[in-house]
C-alpha positions in Angstrom: -23.8 38.9 -66.1 -23.2 35.3 -66.8 -19.7 35.9 -67.9 -19.1 38.0 -64.6 -20.3 35.0 -62.5 -18.1 32.7 -64.4 -15.2 34.8 -63.7 -16.1 35.1 -60.1 -16.6 31.4 -59.8 -13.2 30.7 -61.4 -11.5 33.0 -58.9 -13.2 31.2 -56.1 -12.3 27.9 -57.5 -8.5 28.7 -57.7 -8.7 30.3 -54.1 -10.2 27.3 -52.8 -7.4 25.0 -54.4 -4.6 27.3 -52.8 -6.1 27.3 -49.4 -6.5 23.4 -49.6 -3.0 23.2 -50.7 -1.6 25.4 -48.2 -3.3 23.6 -45.5 -2.4 20.2 -46.6 1.4 20.8 -47.2 3.5 22.5 -44.6 6.3 24.8 -45.7 9.9 24.5 -44.7 9.6 27.4 -42.3 7.6 25.2 -40.1 10.7 23.1 -39.1 13.0 25.9 -38.6 15.2 24.9 -41.4 16.7 27.7 -43.4 17.3 27.3 -47.1 18.3 30.9 -47.9 21.7 32.0 -49.4 23.5 35.2 -50.1 26.2 36.7 -52.4 28.6 35.5 -49.8 27.3 32.0 -49.7 28.9 29.0 -51.6 27.5 29.2 -55.3 27.1 25.3 -55.6 27.9 22.2 -53.8 27.3 18.4 -54.2 25.2 17.1 -51.4 22.3 14.6 -50.6 18.6 14.4 -49.8 16.9 11.5 -48.5 13.9 9.6 -49.9 11.8 6.8 -48.5 11.0 3.7 -50.8 7.2 3.5 -51.2 4.8 1.1 -53.0 3.9 0.7 -55.6 6.0 2.7 -58.0 9.2 3.6 -55.9 10.3 0.2 -54.7 13.4 -0.1 -56.9 16.4 2.2 -57.7 15.6 2.3 -61.4 12.3 4.3 -61.1 13.6 6.4 -58.1 16.8 7.3 -60.1 14.7 8.3 -63.2 12.6 10.5 -60.8 15.6 12.3 -59.8 17.4 12.0 -63.1 20.5 10.4 -61.5 22.4 7.1 -61.8 20.8 4.3 -59.9 24.4 3.1 -59.2 25.3 6.4 -57.3 22.1 5.9 -55.0 23.2 2.3 -54.3 26.8 3.4 -53.2 25.6 6.3 -51.2 22.7 4.2 -49.5 25.1 1.2 -48.7 23.2 -1.1 -50.9 25.0 -3.9 -52.5 23.4 -3.8 -55.8 21.4 -1.2 -58.0 19.0 -4.0 -58.7 18.4 -4.9 -55.0 14.9 -5.2 -53.7 13.9 -2.3 -51.4 11.8 -2.5 -48.3 9.0 -0.1 -47.6 10.1 2.9 -46.1 13.7 2.1 -46.5 15.8 5.5 -46.4 17.8 6.3 -49.3 20.5 8.9 -50.2 20.0 10.7 -53.4 23.1 12.8 -54.7 22.2 16.1 -56.0 23.9 19.3 -57.1 22.7 22.2 -55.0 22.7 25.8 -56.2 22.2 29.5 -55.1 20.6 31.8 -57.5 18.9 34.9 -55.9 18.2 34.3 -52.3 17.4 30.4 -52.1 19.3 27.2 -52.5 17.6 24.6 -54.7 18.5 21.4 -56.7 16.2 21.6 -59.8 15.0 18.5 -61.1 13.3 18.1 -64.5 10.0 16.0 -64.5 7.5 15.2 -67.3 3.9 15.6 -66.4 1.9 12.5 -66.4 -2.0 11.9 -66.3 -3.9 13.2 -63.3 -0.8 15.1 -62.0 -1.3 18.4 -60.2 1.8 20.5 -58.7 0.3 19.5 -55.2 0.2 15.7 -55.8 3.7 15.8 -57.5 5.3 17.8 -54.5 3.8 15.6 -51.9 3.3 12.1 -53.2 6.2 11.8 -55.7 8.8 14.1 -54.2 7.7 13.4 -50.6 7.6 17.1 -49.5 11.3 17.7 -50.6 9.6 20.6 -52.3 6.3 22.4 -52.0 3.7 23.1 -54.5 3.9 26.9 -54.1 7.6 26.6 -55.0 6.8 24.3 -58.0 4.2 26.6 -59.2 6.4 29.6 -59.1 9.0 27.8 -61.1 6.6 27.1 -63.8 4.5 30.1 -64.0 3.2 29.7 -67.5 1.3 26.6 -66.5 -2.1 26.2 -65.0 -1.2 24.2 -61.7 -4.4 22.1 -61.9 -4.8 21.5 -65.5 -1.3 20.4 -66.6 -0.6 19.3 -70.3 0.5 15.6 -70.2 4.2 15.4 -71.4 5.0 18.9 -70.4 8.4 19.4 -68.8 8.5 21.3 -65.6 11.3 22.1 -63.2 11.0 20.7 -59.5 12.9 22.7 -57.0 14.2 20.4 -54.4 15.1 21.8 -51.0 19.0 21.7 -50.2 21.7 23.7 -48.9 25.5 24.2 -48.9 27.5 24.3 -45.8 29.5 27.4 -45.4 31.7 25.5 -42.9 32.8 23.0 -45.2 36.4 22.4 -44.1 36.6 19.5 -41.7 40.1 20.4 -40.7 38.9 23.5 -39.2 36.4 21.6 -37.1 33.5 22.4 -39.3 31.0 20.1 -41.2 31.3 18.5 -44.7 27.9 19.0 -45.8 24.2 19.3 -45.1 21.6 16.6 -45.9 18.0 17.4 -46.5 15.6 15.1 -44.5 11.8 15.3 -44.3 10.5 14.6 -40.9 8.5 11.3 -40.6 5.8 10.6 -38.0 7.4 9.1 -34.9 10.7 10.7 -35.6 12.6 12.1 -32.7 15.9 13.6 -32.0 17.8 10.6 -30.6 16.4 8.4 -33.6 17.9 10.8 -36.2 21.0 11.4 -34.3 21.6 7.8 -34.4 20.6 7.3 -38.0 22.9 10.2 -39.2 25.8 9.6 -36.9 25.7 13.2 -35.8 24.9 14.9 -32.5 21.5 16.1 -31.4 22.9 19.6 -30.7 24.2 19.9 -34.1 20.8 19.0 -35.6 19.0 21.5 -33.3 21.4 24.2 -33.9 21.3 23.9 -37.8 17.4 24.1 -37.5 17.4 27.3 -35.5 17.0 25.3 -32.3 14.0 23.7 -33.4 13.0 20.5 -31.6 9.1 20.0 -32.0 9.4 17.2 -34.6 6.0 15.8 -33.9 4.1 18.9 -35.1 6.4 19.4 -38.1 5.9 15.9 -39.5 6.2 16.3 -43.3 8.7 19.3 -43.2 12.2 19.3 -44.4 15.1 19.7 -42.0 18.9 20.0 -42.6 21.1 17.4 -40.9 24.8 18.4 -40.7 27.2 15.5 -41.1 31.0 15.2 -41.2 30.8 12.4 -43.5 28.1 10.4 -45.2 26.8 7.8 -42.8 26.4 4.1 -43.5 22.7 3.5 -43.7 21.1 0.1 -42.5 20.3 -1.8 -45.4 16.6 -2.2 -44.5 14.6 0.1 -42.5 10.8 -0.7 -42.3 8.2 1.8 -41.7 6.6 1.9 -38.2 2.9 1.5 -37.9 2.7 5.2 -37.5 4.5 5.6 -40.9 1.9 3.2 -42.5 -1.0 5.3 -41.1 0.7 8.4 -42.6 0.9 6.8 -46.0 -2.7 5.9 -45.9 -3.7 9.5 -44.7 -1.7 10.8 -47.7 -3.5 8.6 -50.0 -6.9 9.4 -48.7 -6.0 13.3 -48.7 -4.9 12.9 -52.4 -8.1 11.1 -53.3 -10.0 13.8 -51.5 -8.1 16.6 -53.5 -8.8 14.9 -56.8 -12.4 14.6 -56.1 -12.7 18.3 -55.2 -10.9 19.1 -58.4 -13.3 16.9 -60.4 -16.5 18.3 -58.5 -15.5 22.0 -59.0 -14.3 21.5 -62.6 -17.6 19.8 -63.4 -19.4 22.8 -61.8 -17.4 25.2 -64.0 -18.3 23.4 -67.1 -21.9 23.4 -66.0 -21.8 27.0 -65.3 -20.1 27.8 -68.6 -22.7 25.8 -70.5 -25.6 27.7 -68.7 -24.0 31.1 -69.5 -23.9 30.2 -73.1 -27.6 29.2 -73.1 -28.6 32.4 -71.2 -26.6 34.8 -73.2 -27.7 33.1 -76.5 -31.3 33.4 -75.7 -30.9 37.0 -74.7 -29.1 38.0 -78.0 -30.9 35.6 -80.4 -27.8 33.9 -81.5 -25.1 31.3 -80.3 -22.0 33.4 -80.6 -22.5 35.6 -77.7 -20.7 38.9 -77.5 -20.6 38.4 -73.7 -18.9 35.2 -74.0 -16.3 36.4 -76.5 -15.6 39.5 -74.6 -15.6 38.1 -71.2 -14.0 34.9 -69.8 -12.8 33.5 -72.9 -11.0 36.6 -73.9 -9.3 36.6 -70.4 -8.3 33.0 -70.8 -6.8 33.6 -74.3 -4.9 36.7 -73.4 -3.5 35.2 -70.0 0.0 33.8 -71.3 0.4 36.9 -73.6 -0.1 39.3 -70.8 2.5 37.1 -68.7 5.1 37.6 -71.4 4.5 41.4 -71.9 4.6 42.1 -68.2 7.0 39.8 -66.4 7.3 42.4 -63.6 3.8 41.3 -62.5 5.3 38.3 -60.9 6.4 39.1 -57.4 9.8 38.9 -56.5 9.3 36.5 -53.8 8.3 33.9 -56.7 11.7 34.2 -58.4 13.4 31.1 -57.7 16.6 29.4 -59.0 16.1 28.2 -62.7 13.2 30.6 -63.4 14.1 33.1 -66.3 12.5 36.2 -65.2 13.3 39.8 -64.4 14.4 40.8 -60.9 13.2 44.2 -61.9 13.6 46.9 -64.5 17.3 47.7 -65.3 18.1 51.2 -64.3 17.6 53.9 -67.0 21.0 55.7 -66.8 21.5 59.3 -68.0 23.4 59.1 -71.2 25.5 62.2 -70.3 26.4 60.6 -67.0 27.7 57.5 -68.8 29.7 59.5 -71.3 31.2 61.6 -68.6 32.3 58.5 -66.8 34.0 57.0 -69.7 35.7 60.2 -70.9 33.2 60.2 -73.9 34.2 56.6 -74.6 37.9 57.5 -74.8 40.5 54.9 -75.6 42.1 55.4 -72.2 38.7 53.7 -70.7 38.4 50.9 -73.3 39.1 47.5 -71.7 38.4 45.4 -74.8 36.4 45.9 -78.1 33.6 48.2 -77.5 33.5 47.8 -73.7 34.8 50.7 -71.3 35.4 50.9 -67.7 33.5 53.5 -65.7 32.9 54.6 -62.2 29.1 55.6 -61.8 27.6 56.4 -58.5 30.8 55.3 -56.7 30.5 51.8 -58.3 33.0 50.4 -60.9 30.9 49.1 -64.0 31.5 48.1 -67.5 30.0 50.0 -70.4 29.3 48.3 -73.7 28.3 50.3 -76.8 25.7 48.4 -79.0 23.7 49.5 -81.9 19.9 49.7 -83.0 19.9 46.0 -83.9 20.5 44.9 -80.3 17.0 44.4 -79.3 17.3 40.6 -78.9 20.3 40.9 -76.7 18.7 43.2 -74.5 15.5 41.2 -74.4 17.4 38.2 -73.5 19.6 39.9 -70.8 16.6 41.2 -69.0 15.4 37.7 -68.4 18.6 36.3 -66.8 19.5 36.1 -63.3 22.5 33.7 -62.4 25.7 34.0 -60.5 27.7 32.7 -63.4 26.2 35.1 -66.0 27.5 38.8 -66.2 24.5 40.9 -64.7 23.2 43.8 -66.7 22.7 46.7 -64.3 21.0 49.2 -66.6 21.0 50.9 -70.1 20.7 54.3 -71.9 19.2 54.9 -75.5 19.7 57.6 -77.9 17.0 59.0 -80.5 18.7 56.8 -83.1 18.2 53.6 -80.9 22.0 53.3 -80.2 22.5 52.0 -76.7 25.0 52.0 -73.7 24.6 48.9 -71.7 25.9 49.1 -68.0 27.2 45.7 -66.7 28.7 44.7 -63.3 32.4 44.9 -63.5 34.5 41.8 -63.4 37.8 42.9 -61.5 40.0 40.2 -62.9 39.4 40.6 -66.7 38.7 38.0 -69.2 39.7 34.3 -69.1 41.8 34.6 -72.1 43.9 37.3 -70.7 44.7 35.1 -67.6 45.3 32.1 -69.6 47.3 33.3 -72.6 49.3 36.3 -71.2 52.6 36.8 -72.0 54.8 38.6 -69.1 57.0 40.3 -71.8 54.0 41.9 -73.3 52.7 43.7 -70.1 53.8 47.4 -69.7 55.4 48.3 -66.2 52.2 49.7 -65.0 50.1 46.8 -65.8 48.6 44.8 -63.0 50.4 41.5 -62.4 48.6 38.4 -63.9 49.1 35.4 -61.9 49.2 31.8 -63.3 45.8 30.0 -63.2 46.4 26.7 -61.1 44.8 23.3 -61.7 42.2 24.1 -58.7 41.3 27.4 -60.1 41.0 26.2 -63.8 38.6 23.4 -62.6 36.5 25.9 -60.7 36.3 28.3 -63.7 35.2 25.4 -65.9 32.4 24.4 -63.4 31.2 28.0 -63.0 30.9 28.3 -66.9 29.1 24.9 -67.0 26.5 26.1 -64.4 25.8 29.2 -66.4 25.4 27.4 -69.5 23.2 24.9 -67.8 21.1 27.6 -66.4 20.7 29.0 -70.0 19.8 25.7 -71.6 17.7 24.0 -68.8 16.0 26.8 -66.7 15.1 29.5 -69.0 11.8 29.6 -71.0 12.5 29.3 -73.9 16.0 27.9 -73.6 18.7 30.4 -74.6 21.8 29.4 -76.7 24.7 31.8 -76.2 26.4 30.8 -79.5 29.8 32.4 -78.8 31.4 30.5 -75.8 35.2 31.3 -75.7 37.6 32.3 -73.4 37.5 36.1 -74.3 33.6 35.9 -73.4 34.4 34.5 -69.9 35.0 37.2 -67.2 36.5 36.4 -63.9 35.2 38.3 -61.0 36.1 38.2 -57.3 37.9 35.1 -56.2 38.2 34.2 -60.0 34.7 33.2 -60.2 33.6 33.0 -63.8 30.8 34.8 -65.5 29.6 34.3 -69.2 29.5 37.7 -71.0 28.8 39.1 -74.5 25.1 38.0 -75.4 25.2 39.8 -78.8 24.8 36.3 -80.6 22.5 34.7 -78.1 19.2 33.7 -79.4 16.3 31.4 -78.3 16.8 27.7 -79.1 15.2 26.6 -82.2 15.6 22.7 -81.5 16.7 20.4 -78.9 20.2 20.1 -80.8 20.8 24.0 -80.9 22.4 24.2 -77.3 25.0 21.6 -78.4 26.7 24.6 -80.1 27.5 25.9 -76.9 28.7 22.6 -75.6 31.2 22.4 -78.4 32.4 26.0 -77.4 32.6 24.9 -73.9 34.7 21.8 -74.9 37.2 24.0 -76.6 37.3 26.2 -73.5 38.2 23.0 -71.4 40.9 22.1 -74.0 42.4 25.4 -73.6 42.4 25.4 -69.9 44.1 22.0 -70.0 46.9 22.9 -72.7 47.3 26.5 -72.2 47.0 26.8 -75.9 44.4 28.6 -78.1 41.7 26.6 -79.7 42.9 27.1 -83.2 46.6 28.1 -84.0 48.6 28.4 -86.9 52.0 26.9 -87.0 55.1 28.4 -88.7 54.5 26.2 -91.8 51.1 27.8 -92.4 49.2 24.6 -91.0 46.2 25.3 -88.9 46.2 23.3 -85.7 42.7 22.8 -83.8 42.6 21.6 -80.2 39.5 19.6 -80.9 41.4 17.5 -83.4 44.7 17.3 -81.5 43.0 15.9 -78.5 41.9 12.9 -80.5 45.5 11.9 -81.2 46.6 12.3 -77.5 43.6 10.1 -76.2 43.5 7.5 -79.0 46.5 5.4 -77.9 47.1 2.7 -75.3 46.5 3.5 -71.6 50.1 4.1 -70.6 51.0 5.9 -73.8 47.8 7.9 -73.4 48.9 9.1 -70.1 52.4 10.0 -71.1 51.3 11.8 -74.3 48.6 13.9 -72.0 51.3 15.0 -69.8 53.5 16.3 -72.8 50.3 17.9 -74.0 49.3 19.6 -70.9 50.1 23.3 -70.0 53.8 23.3 -69.1 53.3 26.1 -66.7 51.3 23.9 -64.4 54.6 22.1 -63.9 52.8 18.9 -63.2 50.7 20.2 -60.1 47.6 18.5 -61.2 46.1 14.9 -60.5 46.8 12.9 -63.8 43.7 11.0 -63.4 41.7 14.1 -63.2 43.3 15.6 -66.2 42.4 12.4 -68.2 39.0 12.7 -67.1 38.8 16.3 -68.0 40.3 15.6 -71.3 37.9 12.8 -71.9 35.0 15.2 -71.1 36.4 18.0 -73.4 36.6 15.3 -76.2 33.1 14.3 -75.8 32.1 17.9 -75.9 33.7 18.5 -79.3 32.5 15.4 -81.1 31.8 16.3 -84.8 28.3 15.0 -84.4 26.2 17.3 -82.2 23.7 14.7 -81.1 26.8 12.8 -79.6 27.9 15.6 -77.5 26.5 15.4 -73.8 24.1 17.9 -72.3 25.3 20.6 -69.8 23.5 18.8 -67.2 25.6 15.8 -67.7 28.8 18.0 -68.1 27.8 19.7 -64.6 27.5 16.4 -63.1 30.8 15.2 -64.3 32.7 18.2 -63.4 31.1 18.1 -60.0 32.3 14.7 -59.3 35.7 15.6 -60.5 35.8 18.8 -58.5 35.0 16.7 -55.3 37.2 13.7 -56.1 39.9 13.2 -53.2 42.9 13.4 -55.8 41.8 16.8 -56.9 41.4 18.1 -53.2 44.8 16.4 -52.2 46.6 17.9 -55.1 45.4 21.6 -54.5 46.1 21.2 -50.7 49.5 19.7 -50.9 50.8 22.0 -53.4 49.9 25.0 -51.3 47.5 26.5 -53.7 45.8 29.7 -52.3 42.1 28.9 -52.0 40.6 32.0 -54.0 37.6 29.9 -54.7 35.1 28.3 -52.3 35.5 24.6 -52.9 33.4 22.1 -51.1 35.5 19.2 -49.6 35.1 15.9 -51.5 31.9 13.9 -50.8 32.8 10.4 -50.4 30.0 8.1 -51.5 29.6 4.9 -49.8 
């Protein structure tokens, strides 16, 4: 009986906390802003969110940049601040550069944060991140953690609201990008229009014609701009803003006290149950205690792992490694019939076959009984830049046929290293990859690896990143495939294996050569060693040597500065010492900056490249 009471009280406790949080923090829907995305939306973009300098901890760019894991200089440039060491004014508006991505149905920028003493998801989302996220989204992103009993030092993912503009070409009369802004007390439409140098009609239109900013204070909205506005160097909070800050502090203190009181009550009831059941049974180790609440507590994490489908689909957010649902169980006879009993005519490489099942073109991979780890990993993954597992079929011997989405443009190595003379007359023509397309492919692969390394639990290491395992889908968008060697990361250094493989892919994209080739003399040449000789010279000679080393089929249609930056990044990724290699988060950031640089944009536009990929116009930081 006592254990049942404890369980009941615990349920009430968590319910009260969720109600308090839901009432205290508004969701994004209250402002009319729509942060959703679809398969037709841009996969990623570089954009900005706003942040207000607050006392005592966030009155300097150093602390704010550490919170968002960005460079303080980038905040200073974007926010029109002369120095990254400049003193900020209370309430001063800042622009924080972020990389926004679409996974599933929502846009988010995923920020890594380490739990500190007294933190709760509610306090972190409201006080630290100023309602740029909400506690329900944070809780969903980190399902294995108790939201009101967070272990100090634990790394969590904070999903920041953002959105990529689908009208991102200014020469078409559209907008450059969307800025996420959290409404402050006293904000009105004319004030925001003046601050962001955009029209009131554009703001209301982007937020589903929402205009009641007073009642939506604390909710995020989207500000469409054609270019990043120049912010005033100081912007003091109004008296209303100060009152709002005081109210937030009081609310936070009240919330903390409520947690303390309820936690104390739980402890008291638990001790009371021990005394009661101990007296009834004549011993201290009560069978009620061990079979009731404690057993439920101990089994909870295990049940979460065994039954991932228990998590509702509306909790699946970008960065969360969880099933979208069970893969389809295909009839083996249907697969064999669609592939001509795995005939040679249907083979598209290795043990992979092309098939038409239920009027949909798919790829079928034959794997064997030792593929449990591969299947287990594939069921957890959901990202636009990872090939999607659609279903499977298993025979009595444990051999499997895995059904994947079909990549219509084949593998990257086929596009990059094809020889026209080797193609048969009936073969589909294979076009040359332009600079613009190569850069987009590199960024797609980097996003996929960043997801594996940073946003799956535990982190996944692919272990076999190479051009033959990179597939090109519609619009030449890249997807990582072949997870037969993938395993959970054993240490923080393990993912650097993928970083090295990615660096080799970059070198191949730059040079048009394979990562390892044998000369006529029998000497083996590795691009990871060759690039050192290209880059370790004087500045002018370095540029000249790089031009000679680059893929001649590009015929010089690339920005030299961009090529040098990409070569430098590839060299860093292929360092002999794994700890010296950058993380994929750093790689994604550098590639994003390069992809949006004016030189890259102008080169692809001037050379008349067909825009097969959706590239966002360069964001010019001020």
